[in-house]
N, C-alpha and C positions, 0 to 999 in steps of 0.2 A: 365866945373866945376869940382873942385875937388870933391873926393869922400866925402859924408857926413854921419854922423849917427845922427839922432834928435828924441825926445822922445815926443809924442804929445797924447792929449787925441781928441777921434773922438766919434762920435754918428753913432751907427749902429740900426736898427731895430732887436730886438732880444725879446725872451720869455724870463720868469723867470726862471732860474734855481732851485731857491728854496733852503732849506737846505738840507744838507745828512740826509739819515735815522737815526732815534733814534736807531736802531737795526743793530748788525752784520749781514753778509750775510752767512749764515748757510745752505742754501738750495742751492744756486746757482742759473744759469739760464741757458736759453738753450745754449749749447756750440757746435757749429756744427762740431766743432775738434773732440771730444770724440765720440767713438764707431765706429770710422772707420776701414776698413779691406784694404790691400794693398794687390795689385798685381805688384810687382815690380822686375826689375832684381836686381841681387846680387851686382851689382856696382852702385846702385842708393845711397845710404847711405842717406837716408831720415831722419833718426831719428824719428822713427814712433812714435808719440804719446809723444814722450819724453819731459816731463815739463809741461805736459796738468795740469790743475788745474779744479776743480768743481766749486768753489767760488772764490769770489773776496776778502775774508778774507784777513788781517786785515782791508781792505778799506771797507767802508759801501756804499751802493748805494745812488745816486742821482735819487731820485722817485717821488718826491714832484712838479715837473715842469709842466708848463700848456705851451699853443700854443698861448697865447694872447701875441699878438706882442706891444711893445712900444719902443719908441728912449730910448737908453740905453749908456751911456758912457764908454767907454774901453781905457784903456791906449794903446798905439801901439809904435812901432820902426820901424822906417823909414831908410832905407839903400838907398842911390842913387848917382850915377854918370852920365854922358852923356848919357847912354846908357840904364840903368834900374832902376827901382825903386822898391823896396821888402819893404811890410809891414808886419809886425809882430804883434801876439797877444799876449805878454808878459801872460796875466792874463788867459788865456784860452790855458794852455798848450805849450805856445811859437808858437802857427800856425803861419804859412806862409802863410798869407792872400791872398796875390796877388802879382804877378810879372809883372810888366807893361815894355813892350819893348818898347821904347821910340823913338824908330827909325820907327815904326808903328804905336805907342798907341794901340796897342794890348796887353791884359792882356794874358799870356801864361798859365795862372791857371785858372780854374772855381772858382769864388769868388760867393759865393752865395748872395744875394740880402738880406737875414735874418740870423740872427743866433737862430735855432730854434731846440729845444732840442728833441730828440726821443732814442728810447730804441734800442741802436745798440753797445754799447760798454760794456767793463767788468764790469762798475759801472752803467750801466744803459744810463744815459745821452750822448748824442754824438752829433754832427751836422756837417753838410756837409759842403766842399769847402777847397780851400788851401791846403797845405801841412802839415800833420800829422806827430808827431814823437812818433812811438808807441814802447814800451822799456818792458824787463823784462817777461812778461806775452802774451800768446798766444792770440790776440785780439786788439781792439782799446784800448790805453794805461788806466790804471787807472788815469793817470794823466792828461789826455787830455781836462778836463776842469777847470783845477787847476792853479793858480798862478804859474810861474817858478821865482827862482831867477833869477834875471835879472843884468847884470853888463857890462861896458861899459870900453875899453881899446884901446891901439894903436898897431899896427905891427911897427917893426922897421923904416919903411920909414915913420910913422906917419899917416897910413891908418888906420880909426875906425874900431875897431872890436867890434861886438855885442856878447856878450856870456849869454846864458842861460842855467841852469843846475838845477839838484835835486839830490836828495837820494831816491832810488826806495826800498819800505819796504820788498816787497815779497821776492824778491832775494839778499837785501842789496848790491847793486850795486850802483855807481854814474855815472850819466851820463852829459856830457858837450858838449854844442854845441856853436861853434864859428863860426859867418858868417862875410864876410866884401865884399866889391867891390873896388878894386883899381881904379884909375882915370882912367883908359886906358880898364876896364875889360867889356866884352860883355856876362860873365857870374858870377852869384852870386856863391860866393866860401863859403865851408860849411865843416869846420872841426870838424868831429864828433869823441868823446871820451868816451869810456866805461872802468870802472876801477872795478875788483873784489878784493877788498882787501882781503878778508874772507880767512880762510883755506882751503875752501870748493871748489869742482867743482860745478859749480853752471849751471842749465839749463839758456841759453841766448837766447834772442829773440828781433831782431831789424829789425822794417820795416818802410820806409821813404814812407809814402801813399798821394799821389799826386791825387787831385779832378782835372780832365782836362773837356774842352768843349767836348760833343758829337758832333763832326762837321758832318754835311750833309757830306757823303760820306767820312767820314774821316776815318783814318787808324792809328793802331799802328805798329811802324816797331822794331824791336827786333833781334840781330844777333844769332838766335837759328832756329832749325830745328825740335825741339820736346819740349812738354810740361807736365807737372804733372797736373792731373787734377780729380776730383772725380764726380761717379754719381751714384745714388743709395747705398750709402755710402760706395763705394769701390773707392780705389785711383787707377789710371792705368797712363801710360805715352801713349801720344798720338803725332801723327805728326802733324807739323803745316806749312803752315795755314790752311789746310784743316782737319775740323774735322766733322764727317757725313755729307760730301759732302757740308759743310758752312764755308766760307772764314772767321775765327775768327779773323784775322787781320782787317777786315771791320765791327766794332763791331755795326752798325745797322742791321746786317744780323744775331748776335746770336741770338736765340729765347727766350732761358730761362736764368736767373739767373744763373750766373756760374764764376768760378775762373780757369784762366790758370796761372801755374807758371813756366816760361820759362825758359829751362835748356841751358844756355849761355857754349859753350865749352871754355875751360881755355884760350886758346889762343885769344881769340877776345875780343876785347874791352866791357866792363860791360856799356851798355847804352839801353833807351829807348825811344821812340820819339812817341810823339801824333801829327799828321801831318791832316791838312786840305786837300780839293781836289786841292789847288794849291802847294802842297807839305810844306807849312810853318806851325810852330806849335814848342810846346815845346819839347826840347832833355834835357833827364837827363843822367849824366855820373858819373862813380864813379870808385875810386880804387877797386883792384880786392878784397878786405875785402866783399863788397857787391857781393853775387856771383848770386843772382839770381834776376829777374824781373818778376812783375805781371800783368796780366790784369784782371779787376773784371767788370762785366757788369751785371746790373739789368734784362738783357734781353729786349726783345720787344713783351711784351704781356699786356692784362687788367692789371694784377696785378703788372707787373714792372711799367708800365706807373703810376699806382697810387702811388707805392712808390716814384716816381720821384717826382709827386705835392705834396706830404706828406712832403717832407724834405724843401721844399724852398716855395719862394711866386711868382716870374714871373722870376726868374732866367734860367729857361730851365733844359736841362737835361744834365748829367754828366755820365762819366767813371772814374775807377780809375786805374791808373797806379803806381805801387810800387816795390821799390827797400830793399832786404833784406839779412841779414846774412846769411840765411839758404838757401836752395833750395827751400823748402816750408814752408807753415805756419801749416803744421800737425804735428808739432812736433819743440820744441827749440833744440840748438845744445849745447855740452857742451864747458864752459869756465873754463879753469886750473886756481886754487889759485891764488892769488897775480899777475894778470896780469892786463894788461891794454891793448884793442885794439882801435886803430885808424884809420880812414879812410876818405877821402874826398869825397865829392860831388860838383857836379856845375847843374845849371840849367839855362838855358837859349834859345834863340830862335836858330831854324833851318830853314834852306830855301834848298830844292831841287826841282829839277823837279817834277813835277805830273807823277805819272804812276798809270792809273787807273787800270789796271788788273794784270800785271808781279810783284808779289811781290819779287820774288827773285832778279829782278834787282833793284827794289826801296831800298832792303836790302843793295845789293852791295852797293849801291851810299850813303846812309847814314853813313855806315860803312867807306866808303872811305870819307866822309865829317868829319866824327869824328875822324878819324886818322890824316886828313890833315890841317883842318880848325881850330878845336878845340883843337888837340894835347892833346888826352886825355891820352898819355903815360908820359906827364908831370905832370901829377897830383899827382904821388905820390912824386915827387919833390917839389910840392907846400907843399905838407902835413909834408915832412920833414923840410922844412924851416920853417914852421909855428911851429913846434913843441917846441921850445923855449918859445915862446909868448903863445902856449897851455896852460904851468906850470907857468905862472906870474898869480898875483892876478890883480882883475879889481875893478872899483869903485862900489859899490852895487847902483842898483837903485831901485829895488824892491825884497822883501823878499819872499822866497817859504815856505816850511813845516818847522814845528820844528825837524823834526825826523832825519835829519842829525845832527844836534846839540845833540841830545837826544842819538844817536850813539856814538857820542864821550864820552859824559858823561859816557856811559857804559864801552866804551874802556879804559877811563882813570882809572877808577876803578880798572879795570882788568890789568892796565900797558900794555894796547896793544899799538898799532900806531893808530892815529887817522886817519879818512879819509884824502881826498886829501887837503893838508896844504894850498896851494893857493885858495881854495873855503871857501867863508865865510859861515857858517850855524848859525842859531840864533833862539833863542826862545822867541817869545813876552810873556809878563806878561799875557796875556789873554788866553794862549795855553798851555795846558799840563802839568797845575800844580801838578795834583795827582802824573802821571807817572814821572815827574822831581824828586820829593821827592823819589818815590820809588827807582827810580835808583840810588838815591844820598845817601841814608840812611837806606832801605830796608822796611820803614814802608808805608803803602797804607792809607790814610784816608777813612772814613767809610762815606759815603754820603747818604744824604736821599733817600728814594726809589724812588722818584718823579724825581729826580734828572736823567738827560739823562746819561747814562755811559758816562766818557770821552773819551777814544780810546783804540784799541786795538792792540795786539803785538803778533808776530808770530817768536820772536829769541828765542832760547834755555837758554840763561842767565835768561829773564825775567819768562820761564815757571818754571826753577829751583827755582828761588826764591819765585815764586807762590807756589810750592811744599811745600817750606820748612817751607814758612808761614803758610800754610795750615795745617801743620801737628804738629805745635804747639798746645799742649791741650787747651792753654789758649787764642787760636785765636776766637773772636768773630764777626768777621767782615765777615758779607755777601757777602761784593761786592771781597773779595779775593776768596771766594769760588765759587761764580759765575764766575768771570774771569779763574780761573783754569779749570771748567767745559767747558767753551767756547772753551780754549786751549784744551782740552783732545778731544772735538769734530772735532776740525780743525785738528788734527791728526788722527782722525777716532778710537779712542778708546772710543767707546761708553760706555763699562763697567764701566771705571773709570770715563767719564762723571757725568750717572746718580748719583751716590752719591755726588759727589760735588755740582750737582746743588740742589739737594735736602735738603744738609746741607745747601745752601744758604736761601732756602726758609725756613727751622727751625730756622734760626736764624733772618731771615726777610722777612714776606711775601711781595713778589717784583715782579713786571711784567717782568723783563729781565730773570730772571731764568724760569719764566712761559714759555717763548717765547723759550728760548734754548732747554727746555724740550719738548716742542711742534714740534720741530725742529727734536729733537732727536728721539722720538717715530714715527714720520712719515717718519723718514729714514731706519727703522725697521719696517716699514709698521704695527704699533698700531697705527690706525687713530681714534680710539676712545679715549684713552689715549690723541693723539694730539690734536683733537679737544676739548677735556673738557681743556687742558691745557690752549690754546689759549682764551677760553672764561674767564678762569680765570685772565689771564694777561691782556686782552683788560677790563675788570671792572677797572681797574686802569687807562688805558690811552683811555679813549673814545673820546675825543677832538683830540689826536696824529694821523695825518694823515699817517704820516708813518707806524706806528704802526696799523692802520686800513688796510692799503691797506695789509700790510704782513698776518694780520688776516685773510681777505677775501681769499687769495691765499691759505692759510692754510686749510680754510674752504673749499674751493672748492675741493682741492685735497683730503681731507679726505670726501668729498659728505655730508659733514654737513651743508645743505641748511637751516635748520630753525635758527639755531644761525647766520648766515650772513643776514637772512631777518631780522629779530629781531633787529641787531646792525644797520642795515641801516635805518631802518624805526625809529629809535631812535635818530639817528644822526643829528645836526645839517643842515639845508639847503646848507650852504657854503661846508660842507663837502660831502653831495648827489650829488653835482653838480662834484665833481670830478670823472673824466671820467674812471678812473680805477674800484673806488667802484659802479658807475654806471653799468660797465660792469659785475662787481662780480653780483650785484642784478639781473641784466637781465637773467645769467647765472642759477642762483637759482632760478628765475622764470620759467625758461624754462623747470626746472629738477623737479618743483614740482604742474606742472597740471596748471600754468600761462602763457601756450604759447603766447595766446592774447597780455597779458600786456608785455610780452617780445619782441613781435614782433612790438608792438606800439613804444616802447622805441628805439630799434634796428633801425627801419627804418626812424625814424624821424630826420634825418638829423645827426645820431651819428656818433661821431670820437673818438676814443679810442687814447687819447694821448701819451701812452707809448706801444703800440703795438710791441711786441720783434720781431727782423727780424726773418725771417722764422718759427715764430707762423702763425699755420694755424687754430687755434680756431676760430676767427673770421666766416672764410668759413665755418667751422664744426658745426658752432651754427645758423648759416643762415641754413643751410641744414636741421638739426634738428627741427627747429621750422618752417619752410616752409613745410616741410614734416607731422608735426603731424597737422598743421592749413588746407593745401589744399589738402592731400593725396599724395602729390609728391613734391620733391624739386623743389625751383625754382630757375633760375640763380642771382647769387651772385652780388648785384647792384653795380657799379663801385666804390661808395666812400668806400663800405666796402672789396673790394678785392683786399688784399694785397698778394695774394699766386701767386708770382712771378718764382717759382720753378717748 
């Protein structure tokens, strides 16, 4: 058959993502890349900690989802020829959801049987499975659950091309992904393009994150003899495949959750493969722009088993293999001003002989397979041939965010060059009305204090415009002072943030400035003030789930248990049913002499919907409660044990 591209609606079992938070992320979540030390050689060039961030600002969290599954319809894009069928989810970050080898009928990727959101991404909500495209900031992309701009076009020979793209607000970058299958292609072609059109050097991050089946006696193969990894908050380089007497290429041997970033020598082809016990599986190759490959394993212990169960229904276990621009994910890499980077990736089947023990023999065979069968050295020529098409417009089938169009408005006002002219960005009438007006004429409407703030920004022009507007003695706009205060907080200018937020409150007593002040005081370890501000803010937003979730988090950090208990008891039953609020209540009970009530709730098949990856609070809470009730800590039940480290 000739290669085809078609769009169709398809139903999947999915939980409800819910709305994004009404509040900006000012405190941040657990970021495992922060706080590391490095014991590396002077030639390793890891860019240690470069570009790390504490929060997802200006993006807001998705923290109101649940785990209840129901059939949900999603738009899919399907590329197909005689050899492969690739299915994408344009509404969920453009995820490559499955890749079927039609010659064997096997799915080369791990495709979850559910789309179930959990707290693993920069903005909280994330789901496992397929290939995820992570851009700009370290971690699972802020756009991983968001619709991307989606378009179709054709190569010069008539081959259909699927294009997905977006504008990333933190780094002010554009990224574009073109996918196609030629009539005789055995590998999915992916031409990626990232553009920094600003006059600034920006920290750049890209990792293509592939979920693949955890095969019985399966093995990861990479043309590398050493890897970077971390333990006890220290990054070191280790030889592979043997690490601490464990062959880590056999992922079922790995005892605990771990990352290995494989250092591939410059002269070797850039690939990684996941092979079953007969030598068959997924091969990923790329041009040299993607320097590194990674293996992530949840490990093999009770806590890691619980995580694998938690993320799926019946799809079984998986591991992640990844390909990235930097050598590791411990820092970003600098991208020059007015620069575009392009690279090619290919995904397809690999078949080699099975080598049960000798890793070096297997590695050499796969390397020969890549060089001879797949012809990795021709990838660069394929990318060059596609470059002309990469700069041509497509026919839009789905819109993404309004922020690229808003950036173009800002650039037009300052007589700057627009974003990529072959990419269409638009603003719907329902989105970003206030800020579109602000960028156009400098005026910002005064909203009702109960209206959720429309958007947040982190560009210098908006910051300057807000400062100028707030400095006008006639400015009586509480919203301008609030936005300015939040901006100062993002810049860590706490002394300037407080008077701006106080001025907002003096003009209109509002829950948004109270929240920002609570965060400001908490960051400065003024816990009594923080809790008091949160109480005042919550009095306006008693039925706002995301505001309650944030309030409970701040109350717990401040050890302000009584206002938390009171807020929970006064909440409607449907709010009390939220597991994050229930967990806050359980914790407050445990800390206020109500250990029995806390134990009863926690041991009654309790599941915390949005437990953060690497968050050991559940285990610590169980230990605290059982120690008090029984005189000694009892073993954490499997359903509560998420300590995979």
